[in-house]
Backbone bond lengths (Angstrom), bond angles and torsions (degrees), N, CA, C in turn:
res aa  C-N    CA-C-N  psi(-1)  N-CA   C-N-CA  omega(-1)  CA-C   N-CA-C  phi
1 M - - - 1.485 - - 1.602 106.27 -
2 S 1.284 113.73 135.09 1.518 118.74 -178.30 1.543 108.83 -78.59
3 S 1.358 113.52 149.53 1.431 121.82 170.76 1.503 105.49 -88.79
4 R 1.356 117.33 115.38 1.394 121.83 -177.03 1.570 110.70 -89.74
5 I 1.288 114.66 134.55 1.520 119.00 -176.63 1.514 104.32 -120.81
6 K 1.354 115.27 123.64 1.450 122.03 179.29 1.545 109.10 -86.98
7 V 1.304 114.52 114.01 1.504 120.99 178.35 1.495 107.31 -101.05
8 I 1.351 115.63 110.99 1.487 120.90 -173.26 1.497 111.91 -95.99
9 I 1.357 112.95 121.18 1.458 121.29 177.94 1.537 106.57 -86.27
10 P 1.312 121.25 127.22 1.472 120.71 -170.75 1.456 116.83 -80.95
11 I 1.326 118.34 -3.90 1.457 122.65 -177.29 1.539 109.02 -120.15
12 P 1.331 120.60 135.80 1.438 122.00 -179.57 1.524 108.45 -64.79
13 M 1.344 119.04 136.30 1.438 122.29 177.75 1.507 110.60 -162.05
14 G 1.338 115.48 164.60 1.474 123.67 179.95 1.499 111.49 -84.23
15 A 1.326 114.38 -179.09 1.448 125.33 -178.14 1.538 114.47 -51.14
16 E 1.348 116.27 -44.07 1.490 120.12 -177.93 1.525 110.71 -66.83
17 G 1.345 116.53 -36.92 1.471 118.16 -178.89 1.520 107.48 -72.72
18 V 1.340 119.45 -38.40 1.496 120.83 179.34 1.521 108.42 -62.46
19 A 1.328 117.50 -42.38 1.519 121.80 -178.44 1.483 107.33 -61.32
20 A 1.330 120.82 -41.67 1.470 124.30 -175.02 1.582 107.80 -64.69
21 R 1.349 115.21 -37.49 1.471 119.44 -179.52 1.547 107.24 -70.61
22 A 1.337 116.90 -43.47 1.417 121.75 -173.85 1.554 113.04 -65.61
23 A 1.369 113.84 -22.20 1.484 119.04 -177.65 1.517 111.33 -66.28
24 Q 1.396 117.26 -12.95 1.456 116.30 175.86 1.503 114.46 -68.05
25 L 1.369 117.08 -11.75 1.450 120.15 179.51 1.525 109.38 -120.30
26 P 1.321 118.22 81.86 1.452 122.71 176.06 1.507 112.74 -57.97
27 A 1.275 121.31 149.46 1.395 125.31 -175.37 1.520 112.44 -52.32
28 A 1.347 118.04 -38.40 1.447 122.19 -178.26 1.522 111.60 -63.05
29 L 1.255 117.80 -19.01 1.510 122.33 -175.01 1.556 108.82 -87.65
30 V 1.331 118.38 -20.57 1.486 121.72 -177.64 1.511 111.00 -88.71
31 L 1.308 116.55 120.94 1.469 120.82 178.67 1.498 112.32 -67.01
32 P 1.320 116.78 148.76 1.477 117.69 175.41 1.557 112.28 -58.79
33 G 1.335 114.99 140.03 1.442 116.56 -179.33 1.556 112.21 96.05
34 F 1.332 115.67 -1.56 1.520 120.43 176.73 1.507 111.82 -123.73
35 E 1.270 116.49 150.26 1.457 122.75 -174.93 1.466 112.39 -144.80
36 P 1.397 118.66 91.78 1.470 121.72 177.43 1.546 109.15 -70.91
37 E 1.293 115.38 137.43 1.491 121.63 176.13 1.525 108.26 -128.67
38 F 1.322 116.97 112.51 1.453 124.44 -176.87 1.523 105.89 -82.52
39 V 1.353 116.85 124.99 1.503 124.37 -179.27 1.478 109.23 -133.40
40 S 1.363 115.30 128.13 1.434 119.80 -179.17 1.509 109.07 -86.28
41 V 1.341 120.29 150.87 1.442 124.88 175.55 1.547 106.90 -67.82
42 A 1.363 114.46 155.58 1.416 119.56 -177.78 1.467 114.85 -73.28
43 K 1.358 116.36 -40.14 1.498 122.71 -179.85 1.488 105.39 -147.34
44 G 1.379 114.45 168.44 1.454 114.65 176.36 1.499 113.14 147.82
45 A 1.328 112.47 -144.20 1.469 121.00 -169.77 1.494 112.95 -76.48
46 A 1.313 116.17 168.99 1.478 122.39 178.33 1.514 114.20 -108.35
47 L 1.327 116.77 -49.73 1.485 121.31 -174.40 1.518 115.70 -131.38
48 G 1.328 116.88 -8.69 1.496 117.51 -174.85 1.514 114.17 63.09
49 D 1.383 114.66 30.74 1.432 117.36 -169.72 1.519 114.50 -100.19
50 S 1.327 117.88 8.92 1.484 123.02 -174.16 1.534 109.72 -157.86
51 A 1.332 113.09 168.78 1.513 118.53 176.15 1.511 109.34 -63.46
52 Y 1.291 118.50 -32.39 1.455 123.38 178.92 1.534 109.95 -63.10
53 D 1.318 114.08 -50.74 1.524 117.97 178.90 1.436 112.17 -65.98
54 M 1.356 118.16 -35.91 1.491 120.54 178.62 1.513 111.03 -59.96
55 L 1.382 115.95 -39.77 1.472 119.72 177.53 1.534 111.48 -62.13
56 L 1.362 114.91 -43.11 1.438 119.17 179.72 1.526 112.21 -65.07
57 M 1.305 115.76 -36.18 1.444 119.65 176.54 1.506 113.07 -64.09
58 D 1.328 116.10 -45.40 1.464 121.41 -179.64 1.550 107.03 -58.59
59 F 1.295 116.08 -48.98 1.480 120.55 -174.56 1.497 109.51 -66.83
60 A 1.325 121.16 -45.01 1.455 124.57 -176.68 1.535 109.21 -64.16
61 V 1.267 121.35 -46.77 1.408 128.79 -174.12 1.548 106.83 -66.58
62 A 1.292 117.88 -43.01 1.422 121.23 177.47 1.523 108.89 -61.60
63 E 1.329 119.00 -49.27 1.418 120.05 -177.66 1.567 112.23 -60.27
64 A 1.295 117.27 -38.36 1.430 121.70 -179.69 1.548 111.89 -69.87
65 G 1.359 115.01 -27.26 1.420 116.60 -177.85 1.499 116.42 -90.59
66 L 1.377 116.91 -22.18 1.438 121.11 -177.34 1.580 114.74 -53.16
67 R 1.319 115.46 -35.14 1.426 121.22 -178.69 1.511 116.31 -81.40
68 A 1.369 117.16 -9.50 1.410 122.83 -168.11 1.501 113.41 -57.24
69 Q 1.368 114.27 -47.05 1.477 116.07 -177.99 1.491 111.39 -66.89
70 H 1.377 117.99 -38.68 1.443 119.49 178.12 1.553 111.66 -68.92
71 E 1.304 116.98 -29.02 1.433 121.49 178.93 1.538 113.30 -76.25
72 G 1.293 115.26 -4.63 1.475 119.40 176.57 1.481 116.30 93.27
73 Y 1.346 118.01 9.49 1.496 120.88 178.02 1.567 108.11 -72.58
74 A 1.273 112.78 148.62 1.510 118.63 178.35 1.513 111.93 -90.22
75 A 1.346 117.13 -17.24 1.444 120.76 179.35 1.499 110.55 -165.15
76 V 1.314 116.09 163.65 1.490 123.73 176.81 1.490 108.45 -119.67
77 C 1.369 114.27 130.73 1.517 119.48 174.65 1.533 106.36 -122.11
78 I 1.290 116.32 120.94 1.492 125.22 -177.52 1.487 108.64 -85.12
79 D 1.312 119.92 121.07 1.438 123.41 -173.65 1.521 112.73 -93.20
80 T 1.342 117.23 56.25 1.399 119.93 175.49 1.578 108.08 -159.15
81 V 1.356 116.97 136.77 1.459 119.26 -175.74 1.495 111.40 -74.01
82 S 1.367 116.83 -10.83 1.478 120.54 174.25 1.566 109.90 -66.10
83 D 1.316 117.50 -16.10 1.505 124.57 -175.50 1.538 110.08 56.79
84 S 1.336 116.72 37.50 1.438 122.67 -178.48 1.537 110.82 -58.51
85 G 1.312 118.20 132.82 1.486 123.08 175.28 1.506 114.18 75.94
86 L 1.364 119.74 3.92 1.455 120.68 -170.94 1.539 111.56 -62.50
87 A 1.292 115.64 -55.39 1.470 119.58 -176.67 1.539 113.89 -63.74
88 A 1.325 114.59 -39.48 1.491 118.65 176.83 1.523 111.35 -60.70
89 L 1.313 116.14 -46.10 1.475 119.62 -177.14 1.531 110.78 -70.74
90 R 1.304 119.08 -30.81 1.463 120.30 174.08 1.500 110.76 -66.87
91 S 1.332 116.80 -35.00 1.440 124.59 178.29 1.555 108.43 -62.83
92 R 1.263 114.05 -44.35 1.496 119.00 -168.55 1.498 112.78 -88.47
93 L 1.391 118.88 -30.50 1.452 121.56 -173.43 1.524 113.66 -104.72
94 D 1.262 117.59 154.22 1.469 121.37 175.23 1.510 111.54 -98.51
95 I 1.344 118.99 -15.41 1.416 124.91 178.21 1.528 111.27 -80.34
96 P 1.330 121.42 155.34 1.415 118.90 -178.69 1.498 113.22 -62.86
97 V 1.337 117.13 144.76 1.491 123.97 178.03 1.537 105.02 -132.45
98 I 1.315 116.05 119.38 1.409 124.03 -176.29 1.571 111.58 -123.81
99 A 1.363 116.54 141.38 1.456 118.89 178.44 1.503 109.88 -130.71
100 P 1.348 115.06 150.74 1.477 120.31 -171.97 1.482 118.08 -67.00
101 G 1.376 117.65 -31.80 1.479 116.12 179.68 1.544 111.94 -66.30
102 Q 1.287 117.35 -52.55 1.448 121.17 176.06 1.530 112.63 -56.20
103 A 1.311 113.60 -45.25 1.530 118.52 -179.37 1.501 111.10 -61.77
104 A 1.353 116.09 -51.19 1.465 120.89 -171.86 1.556 109.75 -70.21
105 F 1.352 118.58 -40.48 1.440 121.15 -178.97 1.491 112.68 -65.55
106 H 1.291 118.06 -42.68 1.475 120.52 177.54 1.482 114.03 -68.47
107 T 1.347 117.01 -36.40 1.420 122.68 175.98 1.521 110.19 -62.77
108 A 1.360 114.98 -40.12 1.499 118.82 179.12 1.468 109.21 -64.00
109 C 1.303 120.58 -33.55 1.475 123.17 176.09 1.519 115.18 -63.74
110 M 1.342 113.57 -27.56 1.446 120.44 177.05 1.497 111.84 -81.01
111 L 1.325 118.75 -25.96 1.452 122.52 -176.30 1.540 114.63 -93.29
112 G 1.354 115.90 -14.29 1.429 116.60 -174.57 1.566 108.74 -162.29
113 K 1.343 113.71 -172.07 1.482 118.78 -178.77 1.507 110.63 -101.00
114 K 1.328 119.77 -34.01 1.431 125.15 -179.56 1.493 110.85 -136.27
115 F 1.298 119.30 135.95 1.466 117.98 178.14 1.548 107.00 -125.69
116 S 1.357 111.82 155.95 1.482 118.29 176.31 1.571 104.46 -118.56
117 I 1.306 112.13 147.89 1.494 121.09 174.43 1.527 106.94 -98.31
118 L 1.269 117.47 123.78 1.483 124.27 -179.25 1.529 106.59 -109.25
119 T 1.358 116.65 119.12 1.420 120.23 -175.42 1.512 114.84 -134.28
120 M 1.307 118.82 179.91 1.487 119.88 -171.27 1.563 110.72 -82.94
121 W 1.347 115.62 -41.44 1.428 116.36 -174.37 1.536 110.22 -148.22
122 D 1.358 116.02 156.77 1.467 121.19 179.21 1.514 116.61 -57.78
123 E 1.405 114.49 -24.57 1.443 118.63 -174.84 1.525 109.68 -66.39
124 W 1.276 121.31 -13.82 1.450 123.92 -179.46 1.549 112.04 -91.54
125 F 1.319 117.97 -10.85 1.435 120.80 179.68 1.515 115.51 -53.17
126 P 1.339 118.50 -40.29 1.484 120.02 179.16 1.564 111.61 -62.55
127 L 1.316 118.99 -28.16 1.455 119.66 176.15 1.523 111.99 -62.04
128 Y 1.407 116.21 -41.62 1.411 119.26 -176.62 1.529 110.41 -79.60
129 E 1.394 114.36 -35.36 1.480 117.08 177.04 1.583 112.80 -57.67
130 K 1.336 114.46 -37.15 1.424 118.97 -178.66 1.532 111.30 -68.79
131 T 1.328 118.02 -47.27 1.430 121.97 -178.91 1.519 114.22 -72.44
132 L 1.335 115.52 -40.34 1.525 117.98 176.59 1.516 111.32 -60.69
133 T 1.318 116.06 -37.45 1.459 119.15 178.27 1.549 110.26 -69.31
134 E 1.269 117.33 -41.99 1.495 121.19 178.99 1.564 110.20 -62.99
135 Y 1.353 114.52 -42.47 1.457 117.34 -177.07 1.556 113.73 -82.26
136 Q 1.330 114.94 -6.64 1.460 122.25 179.06 1.530 109.76 61.08
137 L 1.321 116.28 48.08 1.431 121.06 -176.58 1.576 113.96 -109.56
138 W 1.305 116.53 2.14 1.471 115.95 -177.86 1.488 116.87 -52.92
139 P 1.351 120.47 -36.57 1.466 119.82 176.61 1.502 115.25 -61.34
140 R 1.317 118.45 -12.34 1.467 121.88 179.81 1.580 112.46 -106.02
141 V 1.305 113.89 4.50 1.467 119.32 -177.08 1.539 111.19 -98.08
142 A 1.323 114.67 125.12 1.467 119.78 -179.56 1.625 106.93 -84.34
143 S 1.319 115.68 -43.84 1.466 119.77 -177.66 1.531 111.31 -174.93
144 L 1.342 110.95 161.98 1.497 119.31 167.83 1.541 104.47 -110.52
145 R 1.361 116.47 127.68 1.447 119.06 -179.43 1.531 109.54 -132.67
146 S 1.302 116.34 146.62 1.487 120.26 177.54 1.519 109.66 -136.62
147 I 1.331 115.87 163.65 1.449 122.23 178.78 1.547 110.05 -102.43
148 K 1.321 114.54 9.49 1.474 121.39 174.75 1.528 114.20 51.59
149 T 1.349 111.02 47.68 1.458 117.31 -178.01 1.560 110.13 -127.41
150 R 1.363 115.91 121.89 1.474 118.21 -177.55 1.539 112.33 -58.57
151 P 1.366 117.80 126.15 1.439 117.18 -176.05 1.518 115.98 -79.61
152 D 1.292 117.78 156.23 1.464 123.03 171.78 1.530 107.25 -112.02
153 L 1.310 119.57 108.80 1.411 121.35 -170.58 1.499 115.72 -83.03
154 E 1.337 117.82 -3.83 1.408 120.63 174.76 1.491 112.29 -105.29
155 E 1.369 118.80 -49.47 1.433 120.10 179.90 1.551 110.07 -83.26
156 L 1.314 116.12 -12.96 1.434 121.71 -179.14 1.537 112.90 58.15
157 L 1.332 118.14 -125.87 1.507 117.40 -175.99 1.510 110.84 -105.76
158 A 1.308 116.46 7.72 1.473 119.71 179.02 1.521 112.98 -56.30
159 G 1.303 117.98 127.85 1.467 123.69 179.16 1.542 113.73 84.73
160 K 1.349 114.12 -4.47 1.467 117.15 -179.99 1.485 113.37 -116.71
161 E 1.318 117.24 12.60 1.434 123.14 -172.66 1.505 113.59 -57.61
162 E 1.326 115.69 -43.83 1.473 117.47 -174.25 1.512 114.22 -59.64
163 V 1.337 113.75 -37.23 1.490 119.15 -179.40 1.488 112.48 -87.28
164 V 1.356 115.24 -52.42 1.489 121.98 -172.53 1.549 112.07 -64.70
165 F 1.266 116.58 -45.66 1.467 119.88 -175.57 1.580 110.68 -60.39
166 K 1.328 114.38 -42.22 1.470 117.91 178.47 1.471 112.02 -66.80
167 K 1.347 118.77 -36.23 1.462 121.99 178.90 1.586 106.97 -64.37
168 L 1.364 114.25 -45.17 1.474 118.54 -177.88 1.525 109.78 -61.05
169 E 1.292 116.40 -42.54 1.520 121.05 177.63 1.479 112.40 -58.42
170 A 1.350 113.55 -49.45 1.482 117.52 -177.93 1.521 111.76 -60.82
171 E 1.359 114.94 -45.24 1.497 117.07 179.94 1.516 113.27 -65.95
172 S 1.333 114.45 -34.23 1.504 117.75 178.34 1.544 109.73 -66.49
173 L 1.360 118.16 -38.32 1.435 118.16 178.48 1.498 113.00 -67.40
174 R 1.351 118.41 -31.69 1.444 121.07 173.49 1.560 110.04 -66.62
175 A 1.292 118.37 -39.14 1.447 121.79 177.61 1.534 110.59 -62.28
176 I 1.327 117.00 -36.30 1.437 121.49 -178.24 1.539 110.06 -76.32
177 E 1.324 113.83 -49.42 1.526 120.26 -170.93 1.451 111.19 -79.88
178 E 1.376 120.03 -37.62 1.461 122.03 -172.75 1.557 110.96 -99.94
179 D 1.330 118.09 -31.86 1.461 119.07 -173.00 1.503 112.03 -104.05
180 G 1.321 119.55 -11.34 1.456 122.00 176.38 1.543 112.28 87.77
181 A 1.313 120.04 16.83 1.457 118.74 179.57 1.531 111.02 -69.61
182 D 1.296 116.79 136.79 1.452 121.09 171.69 1.521 113.69 -115.04
183 V 1.342 117.24 7.88 1.428 127.61 169.32 1.474 108.34 -147.46
184 V 1.368 117.38 143.02 1.496 122.03 176.97 1.515 106.27 -116.54
185 V 1.333 116.71 130.28 1.481 122.53 172.88 1.517 109.74 -108.80
186 L 1.349 117.06 126.55 1.481 118.45 172.32 1.516 109.79 -67.97
187 G 1.329 114.28 131.89 1.451 119.82 -169.82 1.566 114.35 -81.10
188 S 1.327 115.31 1.74 1.502 115.34 179.70 1.535 107.41 -157.82
189 T 1.332 115.82 143.75 1.469 120.74 176.31 1.618 107.09 -67.13
190 T 1.316 118.28 -16.37 1.461 118.84 179.69 1.578 108.80 -76.52
191 M 1.328 118.67 -4.99 1.398 121.47 -179.85 1.545 111.55 -99.00
192 H 1.286 118.10 10.11 1.435 121.36 -172.34 1.534 115.78 -58.79
193 Q 1.376 114.39 -27.67 1.461 116.67 -179.77 1.514 113.00 -65.55
194 S 1.335 116.65 -20.23 1.494 119.57 -179.47 1.473 114.45 -85.75
195 H 1.336 118.95 -7.55 1.450 121.98 -169.68 1.514 112.55 -63.44
196 A 1.335 117.99 -49.09 1.480 120.30 -177.97 1.459 109.35 -60.06
197 Y 1.372 118.72 -45.22 1.433 122.08 -178.43 1.525 111.67 -57.26
198 L 1.343 115.37 -48.51 1.489 119.51 -176.35 1.529 109.60 -71.26
199 A 1.314 117.55 -41.05 1.474 117.48 -177.94 1.492 113.46 -61.60
200 K 1.310 119.69 -27.18 1.485 124.23 178.74 1.509 110.08 -79.70
201 R 1.340 120.89 -22.27 1.450 120.60 -169.05 1.568 110.55 -112.88
202 L 1.296 118.54 -19.70 1.506 117.03 -177.91 1.525 109.14 -91.99
203 P 1.349 113.63 149.46 1.461 117.89 177.73 1.456 117.31 -83.98
204 V 1.339 118.96 10.88 1.461 124.61 179.89 1.520 108.77 -131.76
205 P 1.373 115.97 163.06 1.500 116.92 178.39 1.585 109.15 -66.26
206 V 1.293 112.43 143.98 1.509 122.57 178.20 1.517 104.97 -120.32
207 I 1.411 114.09 123.40 1.419 120.37 -175.29 1.528 110.35 -101.13
208 N 1.330 115.37 128.24 1.488 124.32 178.04 1.516 105.33 -96.51
209 P 1.361 119.88 99.33 1.435 121.12 -166.13 1.527 118.12 -62.19
210 G 1.348 115.22 -32.61 1.470 117.62 -179.75 1.526 110.44 -66.09
211 Q 1.305 116.52 -40.61 1.455 120.83 -179.57 1.532 114.00 -66.78
212 V 1.396 113.03 -38.90 1.480 115.97 178.68 1.546 109.64 -68.54
213 A 1.354 118.34 -39.18 1.466 118.59 -179.31 1.517 110.12 -64.46
214 Y 1.352 115.75 -45.34 1.468 117.11 -179.45 1.560 112.87 -61.34
215 K 1.341 115.29 -43.74 1.494 117.38 179.36 1.504 111.05 -65.47
216 L 1.304 117.40 -30.77 1.500 116.97 173.65 1.575 109.92 -66.76
217 C 1.306 117.88 -34.63 1.481 116.07 176.13 1.531 109.35 -60.97
218 E 1.301 117.38 -45.17 1.469 120.49 177.37 1.534 111.89 -56.83
219 M 1.372 114.47 -43.61 1.438 117.94 -177.55 1.549 112.18 -68.73
220 F 1.304 118.17 -41.23 1.408 120.90 179.23 1.534 110.59 -63.37
221 L 1.319 118.60 -41.62 1.426 122.94 179.11 1.556 110.26 -65.24
222 T 1.350 115.17 -43.37 1.490 118.24 -179.80 1.518 111.74 -63.71
223 L 1.358 117.99 -36.19 1.439 123.74 -175.64 1.527 113.45 -90.85
224 G 1.377 114.54 -4.83 1.502 117.64 -176.55 1.509 114.60 68.82
225 L 1.405 116.13 30.32 1.439 118.46 176.84 1.534 115.38 -98.99
226 R 1.282 117.19 152.79 1.461 118.68 173.35 1.571 105.05 -155.19
227 H 1.300 115.48 170.42 1.481 121.06 -178.02 1.519 110.36 -63.71
228 S 1.349 113.16 151.80 1.480 118.27 178.95 1.476 111.51 -76.32
229 K 1.321 116.18 130.29 1.447 122.25 179.70 1.576 111.02 -77.52
230 K 1.350 114.90 -11.13 1.452 117.38 172.12 1.514 108.20 -76.70
231 A 1.308 118.64 -36.98 1.441 123.65 176.29 1.508 111.50 -72.93
232 Y 1.335 117.78 -35.33 1.447 124.14 -175.06 1.496 110.17 -126.86
233 P 1.410 117.44 67.11 1.449 119.19 -175.59 1.554 115.53 -59.77
234 A 1.342 116.39 148.08 1.438 118.98 179.95 1.545 108.87 -74.98
235 P 1.361 117.55 151.63 1.427 121.85 179.71 1.558 108.55 -71.40
236 Q 1.341 115.97 137.10 1.458 119.94 177.79 1.528 113.15 -69.25
237 A 1.289 117.08 -27.41 1.481 122.27 179.76 1.515 108.79 -133.81
238 P 1.321 118.68 75.54 1.479 119.29 -177.31 1.598 109.70 -68.68
239 N 1.326 114.75 148.02 1.450 121.03 -178.71 1.501 108.43 -134.11
240 D 1.305 115.78 66.02 1.498 120.54 -174.99 1.552 109.95 -61.63
241 A 1.299 119.00 -26.61 1.449 120.80 179.22 1.455 115.21 -56.58
242 V 1.338 117.77 -32.32 1.450 123.08 177.71 1.541 111.18 -61.14
243 Y 1.354 113.62 -43.95 1.521 117.65 179.23 1.575 109.85 -70.65
244 H 1.223 115.80 -44.73 1.473 117.82 -178.90 1.551 113.74 -68.39
245 G 1.310 115.14 -26.55 1.457 117.86 174.03 1.561 111.61 -68.94
246 F 1.336 115.24 -28.76 1.467 120.36 177.82 1.506 110.76 -65.17
247 A 1.334 117.07 -36.10 1.451 120.46 -174.94 1.546 113.49 -83.25
248 N 1.332 118.52 -14.72 1.458 122.23 -179.57 1.551 114.89 -90.55
């Protein structure tokens, strides 16, 4: 019997958009006995470009994840580097809950001394500033850099490779040569299509956050690990109906 992992997409989207996000996990990357299932939230944010949208992402991801344990999933993987809803779901669930930001940033710390986050536009900087502060990782950060290009969260980078990939390469080289980065982290799981291109051309490791988060789910399940309930205590009076009412 496969261990099903619920991968929560933080933005509402149709089947084509879900398929584009799921493409970040090719079949060869999934170990036998595991089954990732990409699921979009019912309602919520549009671009994650503001405090308002960040609140909607937290709420929508939490709502989508609350049922995961009851639905028979073995783990939850949050498909956004903002790590939206991570702490809330760890509080509510007993199964492992993993998010790409935390996974990628800490992996970067194991691969080098300083990492830079490479992202699409400056509007996403507050997402990283929030989590880097929470994880106390600023001493390991070389820079946050963007190519100042509005993202498309459903079509992703398809059809834009010629322009976008070269911009990402140029900005990554600036992070390495000017900021002292020895690892580059892609700032969004929506950027996964650029990973192979950048990994071949940059002189430092390039981290694809969605893949790292998913593989950590497999590792945690294989080793029987999960988050500490002392660190993420369960609510004494849970009110899941409030969340589910939001989605209906």
